[in-house]
C-alpha atoms as one frame of an Amber mdcrd trajectory, in Angstrom:
protein
 -13.655   1.858 -15.046 -12.734  -0.787 -12.489 -15.089  -3.517 -13.727 -14.149
  -2.835 -17.332 -10.450  -3.111 -16.492 -10.914  -6.267 -14.443 -11.893  -8.258
 -17.528  -8.201  -8.318 -18.439  -5.611 -10.597 -16.889  -3.683  -7.592 -15.578
  -4.923  -4.178 -14.484  -4.224  -1.428 -11.971  -6.795   1.120 -10.755  -5.686
   4.042  -8.556  -8.195   6.404  -6.932  -7.525   9.453  -4.733 -11.215   9.661
  -3.738 -11.198  13.420  -4.368  -8.835  13.949  -1.450  -7.579  17.528  -1.553
  -3.806  17.589  -1.954  -1.406  19.736  -3.980   0.610  16.624  -4.755  -2.072
  14.638  -6.589  -1.809  14.273 -10.365  -5.096  12.522 -11.249  -8.456  11.867
  -9.628  -8.309   8.273 -10.809  -6.282   6.302 -13.308  -6.794   2.873 -14.853
  -4.140   0.832 -16.634  -5.505  -2.308 -18.271  -4.159  -5.160 -20.367  -0.434
  -5.471 -21.022   1.562  -5.104 -24.195   4.791  -5.907 -22.291   5.375  -7.229
 -18.764   8.362  -7.476 -16.435   8.021  -9.978 -13.567  11.103 -10.749 -11.429
  12.138 -11.604  -7.888  14.825 -10.003  -5.728  18.329 -10.258  -7.138  18.656
  -7.743  -9.970  15.070  -6.458  -9.948  15.822  -2.728  -9.828  18.329  -2.862
 -12.677  15.847  -4.952 -14.659  13.186  -2.311 -14.056  15.523   0.448 -15.242
  16.290  -1.478 -18.442  12.596  -2.301 -18.969  11.715   1.403 -18.737  14.595
   2.363 -21.044  13.505  -0.223 -23.627   9.844   0.798 -23.757   9.942   4.509
 -22.742   6.251   4.317 -21.866   3.928   4.409 -18.864   4.569   1.552 -16.453
   2.224   0.348 -13.711   2.929  -2.252 -11.083   4.341  -3.024  -7.672   7.358
  -3.331  -5.429   6.913  -6.093  -2.831   8.414  -5.917   0.647  10.807  -8.793
  -0.006  12.827  -6.676  -2.410  14.657  -5.938   0.859  16.571  -9.136   0.086
  18.141  -7.292  -2.839  18.761  -3.956  -1.149  20.371  -5.452   1.976  22.845
  -8.351   1.547  22.152 -11.274   3.848  18.420 -10.766   4.264  16.087 -13.549
   3.168  12.441 -14.598   3.415  11.636 -18.129   4.500   8.083 -17.786   5.823
   4.829 -18.990   4.274   3.215 -16.962   1.490  -0.257 -18.010   0.414  -0.735
 -15.211  -2.141   2.325 -15.482  -4.391   2.901 -12.025  -5.873   6.400 -11.746
  -7.403   8.813  -9.353  -5.726   8.495  -6.904  -8.628   6.120  -6.615 -11.552
   5.509  -3.758 -13.990   3.605  -3.674 -17.252   3.113  -1.370 -20.214  -0.681
  -0.956 -20.394  -2.432  -1.429 -23.695  -5.136   0.937 -22.420  -4.626   3.925
 -20.116  -7.498   6.023 -18.761  -6.965   9.188 -16.709  -9.878  10.883 -14.973
  -9.594  14.516 -13.902 -11.917  17.508 -13.669 -14.917  15.692 -15.162 -12.882
  14.650 -18.170 -11.502  11.253 -19.082  -8.409  10.856 -21.243  -8.104   7.504
 -23.016  -5.003   6.377 -24.787  -3.015   3.290 -25.564  -0.722   1.478 -27.904
  -1.382   2.731 -31.480  -4.879   3.933 -30.586  -7.276   5.621 -32.967 -10.080
   7.989 -31.959 -12.617   5.314 -32.911 -10.952   2.771 -30.589 -10.863   5.247
 -27.692 -14.528   6.092 -28.257 -15.470   2.421 -28.290 -13.718   1.904 -24.936
 -15.452   4.934 -23.440 -18.848   3.617 -24.533 -18.026   0.144 -23.197 -17.143
   1.613 -19.805 -20.433   3.501 -19.697 -22.311   0.254 -20.339 -20.766  -1.469
 -17.336 -23.341  -2.049 -14.558 -23.149  -0.096 -11.309 -23.172  -2.455  -8.345
 -24.251  -2.102  -4.754 -21.957  -4.149  -2.521 -22.894  -6.195   0.483 -21.666
  -9.170   2.470 -23.120 -12.396   3.738 -24.091 -15.652   2.107 -25.122 -15.420
  -1.522 -28.848 -16.024  -2.041 -30.279 -18.303  -4.719 -31.169 -15.279  -6.843
 -29.092 -12.096  -6.767 -31.218  -8.949  -7.146 -30.421  -6.643 -10.040 -27.614
  -4.253  -9.188 -26.662  -6.237  -6.091 -23.280  -7.852  -5.653 -21.775  -9.875
  -2.826 -18.149  -9.737  -1.728 -18.179 -13.203  -0.173 -19.825 -15.856  -2.336
 -19.726 -18.621   0.277 -20.084 -18.939   4.069 -17.092 -17.304   5.743 -14.729
 -19.778   7.466 -13.074 -18.826  10.786 -10.353 -16.166  10.654  -6.936 -17.696
  11.366  -3.451 -16.434  12.265  -0.013 -17.969  12.693   0.619 -15.722  15.709
  -1.806 -16.594  18.492  -2.070 -14.593  21.713   0.718 -16.438  23.548   3.211
 -16.293  20.674   2.397 -12.653  19.939   2.926 -11.502  23.535   6.177 -13.476
  23.753   7.413 -11.894  20.503   6.612  -8.338  21.639   8.427  -8.906  24.947
  11.421 -10.308  23.066  11.465  -7.266  20.773  11.407  -4.993  23.814  14.482
  -6.795  25.114  16.221  -6.034  21.812  15.301  -2.381  22.285  16.616  -2.435
  25.870  19.887  -3.925  24.631  20.257  -1.109  22.092  19.641  -3.192  18.949
  16.887  -0.849  17.772  14.501   1.921  18.825  11.201   0.875  17.296   9.908
  -2.125  15.329   6.860  -2.233  13.081   5.585  -5.679  14.053   2.740  -7.384
  12.167   0.640 -10.511  12.461  -1.170 -12.255   9.638  -4.889 -12.943   9.352
  -6.038 -15.393   6.720  -9.010 -17.308   5.399  -8.798 -20.565   3.458 -11.239
 -21.960   0.909 -13.123 -18.705   0.512 -14.561 -17.425  -2.763 -14.800 -13.661
  -3.160 -15.564 -11.115  -5.859 -12.400  -8.935  -5.883 -13.925  -5.826  -7.558
 -16.836  -5.937  -5.093 -14.345  -6.287  -2.241 -12.510  -3.171  -3.386 -15.781
  -1.262  -3.814 -16.808  -2.251  -0.290 -13.439  -1.293   1.170 -13.335   1.998
  -0.712 -16.876   2.892   0.350 -16.217   2.174   4.031 -12.791   3.811   4.138
 -12.144   6.167   1.198  -8.439   7.033   1.107  -6.166   9.119  -1.123  -4.056
   6.160  -2.247  -6.726   3.540  -2.825  -5.675   0.829  -5.261  -7.123  -2.195
  -7.017  -4.574  -4.463  -8.650  -4.932  -7.686 -10.585  -2.057  -9.847 -11.722
  -3.562 -13.019 -13.151  -5.192 -14.946 -10.300  -3.691 -12.646  -7.621  -5.545
  -9.569  -6.397  -5.031  -6.578  -4.107  -7.719  -4.261  -2.689  -6.185  -1.362
  -0.772  -7.469   1.695   1.100  -4.031   3.106   1.835  -3.800   6.654   3.222
  -0.015   6.846   2.806   2.340   7.916   0.034   5.693   6.180  -0.097   7.402
   8.421  -2.610   6.749  10.715  -5.546   9.162  12.069  -8.149   8.386  15.085
 -10.341  11.292  16.280 -12.423  14.298  16.502 -10.105  12.202  16.765  -6.924
  11.421  13.760  -4.752   9.093  13.746  -1.752   8.256  11.108   0.832   5.317
  11.445   3.249   5.501   8.921   6.106   2.627   8.513   8.557   3.298   8.040
  12.251   0.603   9.134  14.679  -3.119   8.400  14.653  -6.214   9.469  16.570
  -9.880   8.745  16.105 -12.351  11.299  14.746 -15.452  12.566  16.525 -18.745
  13.768  15.078 -18.781  16.698  17.513 -16.636  19.503  15.981 -15.339  20.747
  19.330 -14.324  17.253  20.474 -12.797  16.559  17.082 -10.639  19.708  17.239
  -9.507  18.653  20.717  -8.540  15.203  19.416  -6.465  16.799  16.673  -4.702
  19.049  19.190  -4.034  16.089  21.465  -2.496  14.216  18.540  -0.341  17.196
  17.625   0.813  17.577  21.231   1.416  13.893  21.961   5.066  13.389  22.959
   4.876   9.684  22.025   3.438  10.309  18.545   5.866  13.165  17.845   8.822
  11.030  18.917   7.774   8.197  16.569   7.183  10.659  13.738  10.579  12.308
  14.178  12.200   8.876  14.213  10.809   7.950  10.808  11.516  11.451   9.441
  15.198  11.054  10.341  15.212   7.608   8.725  13.706   8.969   5.485  16.150
  11.886   5.465  18.985   9.388   5.643  17.467   7.233   2.881  17.092  10.201
   0.526  20.573  11.538   1.275  22.141   8.612  -0.608  20.899   9.896  -3.978
  20.113  13.579  -3.332  22.291  16.519  -4.265  24.263  17.563  -1.207  22.403
  19.928   1.090  18.992  19.527  -0.610  17.287  17.095   1.794  14.837  19.052
   3.923  11.715  18.567   6.010   9.064  20.501   4.107   6.424  19.888   6.774
   6.793  18.375  10.244   3.847  16.967  12.239   1.117  17.906   9.762  -2.314
  16.799  10.998  -4.543  15.450   8.210  -8.081  14.128   8.420  -9.377  10.975
   6.748 -12.697   9.139   6.761 -12.391   7.712  10.269  -9.097   8.959  11.725
  -6.636  11.823  11.919  -3.017  11.116  10.958   0.249  12.887  11.686   2.141
  13.168   8.397   5.504  14.747   7.664   6.864  15.608   4.222  10.544  15.223
   3.353  11.871  16.480   0.023  15.137  16.254  -1.893  16.635  17.385  -5.184
  18.239  14.909  -7.567  20.853  15.230 -10.233  19.270  14.824 -13.713  21.690
  11.946 -14.265  20.417   9.945 -11.256  18.395   6.897 -12.366  14.912   6.849
 -10.849  15.480   3.276  -9.698  18.436   4.394  -7.571  16.108   6.587  -5.508
  13.611   3.769  -5.048  16.283   1.216  -4.227  17.958   3.214  -1.458  14.656
   4.136   0.217  12.876   0.781  -0.044  11.230  -0.634   1.962   9.744   2.475
   3.555  10.782   3.284   7.106   7.226   3.664   8.353   6.768  -0.095   7.822
  10.088  -1.227   9.282  11.305   0.890  12.205  14.764   2.102  13.104  17.530
   1.396  12.457  16.156  -0.114   9.293  18.536  -3.009   8.598  18.469  -4.387
  12.141  14.701  -4.178  12.466  14.208  -5.929   9.117  16.289  -8.802  10.524
  14.112  -8.851  13.649  10.911  -8.702  11.601  12.014 -11.799   9.717  12.921
 -13.499  13.002   9.696 -12.830  14.897   6.943 -12.538  12.292   5.554 -15.841
  11.016   4.296 -14.898   7.530   6.047 -13.425   4.533   4.788  -9.898   3.990
   4.938 -10.114   0.215   3.038  -7.243  -1.349   1.931  -6.002   2.088   4.331
  -3.243   3.223   5.316  -2.829  -0.406   4.151  -0.203  -2.898   1.739   0.146
  -5.831   2.020   2.913  -8.380   3.188   4.124 -11.768   6.244   5.399 -13.626
   5.877   7.934 -16.436   7.769   7.867 -19.751  10.005  10.654 -18.371  10.941
   8.596 -15.299   8.712  10.372 -12.794   6.724   8.168 -10.424   4.205   8.009
  -7.596   3.830   5.079  -5.163   1.649   4.373  -2.172   2.360   2.228   0.896
   0.432  -1.054   0.811  -1.377  -1.000   4.154  -5.040  -1.484   5.091  -5.192
  -3.946   2.265  -6.684  -7.344   1.478  -4.854  -9.807  -0.782  -6.463 -12.762
  -2.522  -5.318 -15.736  -4.574  -8.219 -17.047  -6.666  -6.459 -20.330  -7.524
  -6.080 -21.607  -3.975  -8.942 -19.447  -2.569  -6.616 -17.974   0.047  -7.317
 -14.494   1.427  -5.027 -12.605   3.789  -4.495  -9.253   5.436  -1.976  -8.149
   8.023  -2.336  -5.857  11.005   0.338  -4.478  13.272   1.697  -1.597  15.302
   4.896   0.149  16.295   6.611  -1.612  19.200   8.688   0.555  21.532  10.196
  -0.144  24.950   7.186   1.510  26.586   4.569  -0.481  24.658   2.090  -2.535
  26.656   2.094  -5.981  24.954  -1.548  -6.657  25.846  -2.677  -3.308  24.426
  -0.690  -3.949  21.240  -2.480  -7.325  20.967  -5.851  -5.630  21.435  -4.974
  -3.075  18.752  -4.175  -5.874  16.295  -7.489  -7.588  17.067  -9.405  -4.325
  16.645  -7.800  -3.673  13.258  -8.444  -7.278  12.180 -12.116  -7.028  13.189
 -12.509  -3.895  11.064 -10.970  -5.607   8.040 -13.104  -8.725   8.549 -16.197
  -6.542   8.706 -15.194  -5.044   5.367 -15.060  -8.522   3.851 -18.372  -9.646
   5.283 -20.136  -6.299   4.867
């Protein structure tokens, strides 16, 4: 499905990797080619999206980039470098839509016939199955073998070196001490210049190494995203909205007894619970702006969920909406997600802009879909690699939650560890 969809100038592939959840709608879904496209920057993006959906009354796939904050909060701006160039908002009506569930594939599209759907199904089956790997491309590529990196990998770079990072964390802790904020999600960029990659192979490599319930591959012209996100930003079904922020992580262990102990330690960690409660309260406040009075509730607090390599602490917050509430109003008042900002949200977004050195762009944003009825499901764009094929610029960001009690050196080491894992994904 992915390779077939990637032949088009625009496509979106979402895969839950068979992760067991009562909230999932499809095992995988592919939207490919566009009959209509909306591409705008912050200003009137959410109202434009509402009008675009009203005009076409069809499935929409696309993204919300972090810098839509400049529309939701007056006075915010983004002046930092951005080597990728995704617009702040883009959605498209797919010409072809494929939904995979329970060993069945549903294929539809604009004015499709059964013969056209059958032809697409047969074309997908003819696509080769690739084995991914990294390293320098040999003179002859073996059959069924595909490299992520098609040239020697240049050195990994960042605009926040050790000295500047430590200074920034200490400055943020002074803001916390002064009462400006409680917690800041602080990120540093990692980028490669003049590198040629195979984006579908990159996603396959990333998805194989770290299968996640909100994995996403997204192409918008010469710009690409490969994501292994474990986190849902928000889902709407009918009049019910849920948000499922992640705060709290522990490693997994192959020994069952040790692994159970790690999960219990995560559940009992005062630090992790405090951070989780902080973001839960933030999400409750975000949802209260559009919810019917008295309907915002914490459906689950401190749920421990297991993924390929880690355990996460996830809470679920739900709310009921009036049928007259536009779906974009819910997105607008909750975006960007609190798990990627900190609290209080407006002040920490100002501090993020002050101390980070790279525009987040699509990172910390959301990828997902909107149904003809106005329901939607969006992930959080984390653990993701972005690539611009025109300027051969690749980037990914890593970060952590800064509190007053954070050790700046340990936060630096955590960023390096996360960056090394992402680099390994690229190189194989």
